[in-house]
C-alpha positions as CSV (number, residue, x, y, z in Angstrom):
1,M,-44.3,2.9,20.1
2,P,-42.6,1.5,17.0
3,S,-39.9,-1.5,17.8
4,A,-36.4,-0.9,17.8
5,A,-36.0,-3.3,14.7
6,V,-38.5,-0.8,13.1
7,A,-36.6,2.1,14.2
8,N,-33.3,0.6,13.0
9,N,-34.8,-0.1,9.7
10,A,-36.0,3.5,9.4
11,E,-32.6,4.8,10.0
12,D,-31.2,2.4,7.7
13,Q,-32.9,3.9,4.7
14,T,-31.7,7.5,5.6
15,F,-28.4,9.1,4.2
16,A,-27.0,9.0,7.6
17,G,-27.6,5.4,8.1
18,K,-25.9,4.4,5.1
19,V,-22.9,6.2,6.1
20,M,-22.7,4.6,9.5
21,R,-23.4,1.1,7.7
22,A,-20.3,2.1,5.5
23,L,-18.1,2.9,8.5
24,R,-19.2,-0.1,10.4
25,L,-18.2,-2.2,7.1
26,L,-14.9,-0.9,6.8
27,I,-14.0,-1.1,10.5
28,R,-15.0,-4.7,10.1
29,R,-12.8,-5.2,7.1
30,N,-9.7,-3.3,8.5
31,F,-9.4,-1.2,5.3
32,S,-6.1,0.7,5.7
33,A,-5.2,1.8,2.0
34,R,-3.5,5.1,2.1
35,G,-5.9,8.2,1.0
36,L,-9.1,6.4,1.1
37,Y,-12.3,8.3,0.5
38,L,-16.0,7.3,0.5
39,R,-18.1,8.8,-1.9
40,F,-21.8,8.2,-2.6
41,L,-22.9,8.3,-6.0
42,A,-26.5,7.5,-7.1
43,G,-26.7,5.5,-3.8
44,R,-23.3,3.6,-4.4
45,I,-20.2,3.8,-2.2
46,T,-17.3,4.4,-4.4
47,F,-14.0,3.7,-2.9
48,V,-10.8,6.0,-4.2
49,D,-7.6,4.5,-2.9
50,G,-4.4,6.8,-3.4
51,R,-3.6,10.2,-4.1
52,E,-5.6,11.9,-6.8
53,N,-3.5,14.8,-7.6
54,N,-0.1,13.3,-8.7
55,A,-0.9,9.7,-9.6
56,R,0.8,8.1,-12.5
57,A,-2.5,7.0,-14.1
58,I,-6.3,6.5,-12.9
59,V,-7.6,3.1,-12.8
60,L,-10.8,1.8,-13.0
61,Q,-11.3,-1.4,-11.1
62,I,-14.3,-3.7,-12.0
63,P,-15.4,-6.6,-9.6
64,G,-16.1,-10.1,-10.5
65,Q,-20.2,-11.3,-10.6
66,T,-20.2,-12.1,-7.1
67,D,-17.4,-10.6,-5.4
68,P,-17.9,-6.8,-4.3
69,C,-15.6,-4.3,-4.9
70,Y,-15.1,-4.0,-0.8
71,S,-14.0,-7.9,-0.8
72,P,-10.4,-8.7,0.5
73,F,-9.5,-9.8,-3.0
74,N,-10.3,-6.8,-4.8
75,T,-9.2,-4.6,-1.6
76,G,-5.8,-6.3,-2.0
77,I,-5.4,-5.2,-5.9
78,A,-6.2,-2.0,-4.8
79,R,-3.8,-1.7,-2.4
80,K,-1.1,-3.1,-4.7
81,L,-1.6,-0.6,-7.4
82,C,-1.5,2.2,-4.9
83,A,1.8,1.3,-4.0
84,E,2.8,1.6,-7.8
85,G,1.7,5.0,-8.0
86,Y,-2.1,4.9,-9.4
87,T,-5.3,5.9,-7.9
88,V,-7.6,3.6,-7.9
89,V,-11.5,3.8,-8.4
90,R,-13.5,1.1,-7.3
91,C,-17.5,0.7,-7.2
92,D,-20.3,-2.2,-7.8
93,F,-22.3,-1.5,-10.5
94,S,-26.1,-0.3,-10.3
95,G,-28.1,-3.3,-10.1
96,Q,-25.3,-5.5,-9.1
97,K,-26.8,-7.2,-6.0
98,L,-25.7,-10.9,-4.8
99,N,-28.9,-12.2,-5.1
100,Q,-29.4,-10.9,-8.8
101,M,-26.0,-11.7,-9.7
102,K,-26.1,-15.4,-8.9
103,R,-28.5,-16.2,-11.7
104,E,-27.0,-16.2,-15.4
105,L,-26.7,-12.9,-17.2
106,T,-28.1,-12.1,-20.7
107,D,-26.7,-10.1,-23.4
108,H,-29.0,-7.2,-22.6
109,Q,-27.8,-7.2,-18.9
110,V,-24.0,-7.3,-20.0
111,D,-24.6,-4.4,-22.5
112,A,-26.5,-2.5,-19.6
113,F,-23.2,-2.7,-17.6
114,C,-21.2,-1.6,-20.7
115,E,-22.9,1.4,-20.9
116,Q,-22.9,2.1,-17.1
117,L,-18.8,1.7,-17.4
118,I,-18.7,3.9,-20.4
119,Q,-20.5,6.9,-18.4
120,R,-18.3,6.1,-15.5
121,C,-15.1,6.6,-17.5
122,Q,-16.3,9.7,-19.4
123,R,-16.8,11.2,-16.0
124,L,-13.3,10.2,-14.7
125,R,-11.9,11.4,-17.9
126,R,-13.3,14.8,-17.4
127,R,-12.0,15.2,-13.9
128,H,-8.6,13.8,-14.3
129,H,-5.9,14.3,-16.7
130,Q,-3.9,11.4,-16.5
131,P,-4.3,8.1,-18.5
132,L,-7.2,5.9,-17.8
133,I,-6.6,2.2,-17.3
134,L,-9.2,-0.6,-16.8
135,V,-8.9,-3.4,-14.5
136,G,-11.3,-6.3,-14.5
137,K,-11.9,-9.4,-12.5
138,S,-13.9,-12.3,-14.5
139,L,-17.3,-10.8,-15.5
140,G,-15.7,-7.2,-14.9
141,G,-12.9,-8.4,-17.4
142,A,-15.7,-9.4,-19.9
143,I,-17.3,-5.8,-19.5
144,V,-14.3,-3.9,-19.6
145,T,-12.8,-5.6,-22.6
146,K,-16.3,-5.3,-24.4
147,A,-16.7,-1.7,-23.8
148,L,-12.8,-0.8,-23.9
149,D,-12.7,1.0,-27.5
150,R,-15.5,3.1,-26.3
151,T,-14.2,4.2,-23.3
152,G,-11.3,6.4,-24.0
153,A,-9.1,4.3,-21.5
154,A,-5.3,3.2,-22.8
155,G,-6.1,-0.2,-22.0
156,C,-7.1,-2.9,-19.7
157,V,-6.1,-5.9,-17.7
158,V,-8.4,-8.7,-17.2
159,L,-7.6,-11.0,-14.1
160,G,-9.2,-14.4,-15.0
161,Y,-11.4,-14.0,-18.5
162,P,-14.6,-16.3,-18.2
163,F,-14.1,-17.6,-21.6
164,H,-16.3,-20.5,-21.1
165,K,-19.1,-21.2,-18.4
166,E,-21.7,-24.4,-18.9
167,G,-25.0,-23.1,-19.2
168,S,-24.0,-19.5,-20.0
169,H,-25.6,-17.9,-23.4
170,W,-24.2,-14.3,-23.3
171,D,-21.6,-13.8,-25.7
172,R,-18.4,-13.4,-24.4
173,L,-15.9,-14.3,-27.5
174,R,-17.1,-12.6,-30.3
175,H,-15.7,-9.0,-29.3
176,L,-12.3,-10.2,-28.3
177,Q,-11.7,-10.7,-32.1
178,H,-12.0,-6.9,-33.0
179,I,-10.3,-5.1,-29.7
180,R,-7.8,-2.3,-31.0
181,K,-6.5,-1.1,-27.6
182,P,-4.1,-3.0,-25.4
183,V,-5.4,-5.9,-23.3
184,F,-3.6,-8.0,-20.8
185,I,-5.5,-11.0,-19.8
186,I,-3.7,-12.6,-16.9
187,Q,-5.1,-16.3,-16.8
188,G,-4.4,-19.3,-14.6
189,E,-3.3,-22.4,-16.4
190,D,-5.7,-24.4,-14.5
191,D,-8.6,-22.0,-14.9
192,R,-11.8,-23.9,-15.1
193,Y,-13.5,-21.1,-17.4
194,G,-10.4,-20.9,-19.8
195,G,-7.1,-23.1,-19.4
196,K,-4.3,-23.1,-22.0
197,N,-5.8,-25.8,-24.3
198,L,-9.2,-24.3,-24.7
199,V,-7.8,-20.7,-25.5
200,A,-5.0,-22.0,-27.6
201,G,-8.0,-22.7,-30.1
202,L,-9.9,-19.3,-30.1
203,T,-9.4,-16.5,-32.4
204,L,-8.3,-13.1,-30.5
205,S,-7.4,-9.8,-31.7
206,D,-3.5,-9.1,-31.9
207,S,-3.9,-6.4,-29.4
208,I,-4.6,-9.1,-26.7
209,D,-1.5,-10.4,-25.0
210,M,-2.0,-13.7,-22.6
211,V,-0.2,-14.0,-19.4
212,W,-0.4,-17.4,-18.1
213,I,0.4,-18.1,-14.3
214,A,1.5,-21.8,-13.8
215,Q,-1.3,-23.9,-11.5
216,A,-3.1,-21.0,-11.0
217,E,-7.1,-21.4,-11.2
218,H,-9.9,-18.8,-11.7
219,G,-9.9,-17.2,-8.2
220,F,-5.6,-17.2,-8.0
221,K,-5.8,-18.9,-4.7
222,H,-2.1,-19.5,-3.5
223,H,-0.9,-17.3,-6.6
224,I,-2.2,-14.0,-5.2
225,P,1.4,-12.3,-5.3
226,A,2.4,-13.6,-8.9
227,L,-1.1,-11.9,-10.0
228,K,0.0,-8.9,-8.4
229,D,3.4,-8.7,-10.0
230,E,1.8,-9.3,-13.4
231,L,-0.8,-6.8,-12.8
232,A,1.8,-4.3,-11.9
233,G,4.0,-5.0,-15.1
234,A,0.8,-4.8,-17.5
235,C,-0.3,-1.5,-16.3
236,Q,3.2,-0.3,-16.7
237,T,3.3,-1.4,-20.2
238,I,0.1,-0.1,-21.1
239,L,1.0,3.2,-19.3
240,N,4.4,3.3,-21.4
241,G,2.4,2.8,-24.7
242,S,-0.1,5.9,-23.6
243,N,2.8,8.0,-23.0
244,G,4.4,7.1,-26.2
245,L,1.3,7.9,-28.0
246,E,0.8,11.4,-26.5
247,S,4.6,12.1,-27.3
248,E,4.0,11.3,-31.2
249,A,0.8,13.3,-30.9
250,E,2.8,16.4,-29.8
């Protein structure tokens, strides 16, 4: 007779097992965002926060390298945007497991994440008529900026861009010179991956606006309210620009 551990492991491999694990996780983390849905897409959970039908815009939220989409930080960001009238879609990339992502990435892996993002944006734009805005934290910000001009999104907001990291070899700067769509990078002045002094020496596209938060570091600890307010303002500016372009086209 199989042991309980073996039986539990077999159950966890089934679709029902995945659902139960997800529900237990939600209960433990005390999610309370209004209109939260769970969807299984290619074995991954996608969180959709807010109302889809009459949202001001769709926000696709991309997490950082080691912080999954259901973390308290990312959940708090989603709740803020929902309160502002947006629908927020968030999920991790395929292959984005913590034991894999602790190692330094290659350009090939980053490009693969960009392709996943582009495909995800295409699916969202087919389903929704509202403008699409991308929001990325750290590595997620590098990916959304690198893929932005190919996603059909109106623009993007980065929460702490990783301009520099010791020992990293993938190219995180070159594309920032050529972006055409609106980009807001909300950066802590004391960010170890790119404070004011480092960024001042870089060549960035004219479409990039740097928004600095005094005394904040890469994780924005103790500065989350200021980060959320700047994020809401940046999304509003992107949305205003998108509506203006639609009016001109008409």
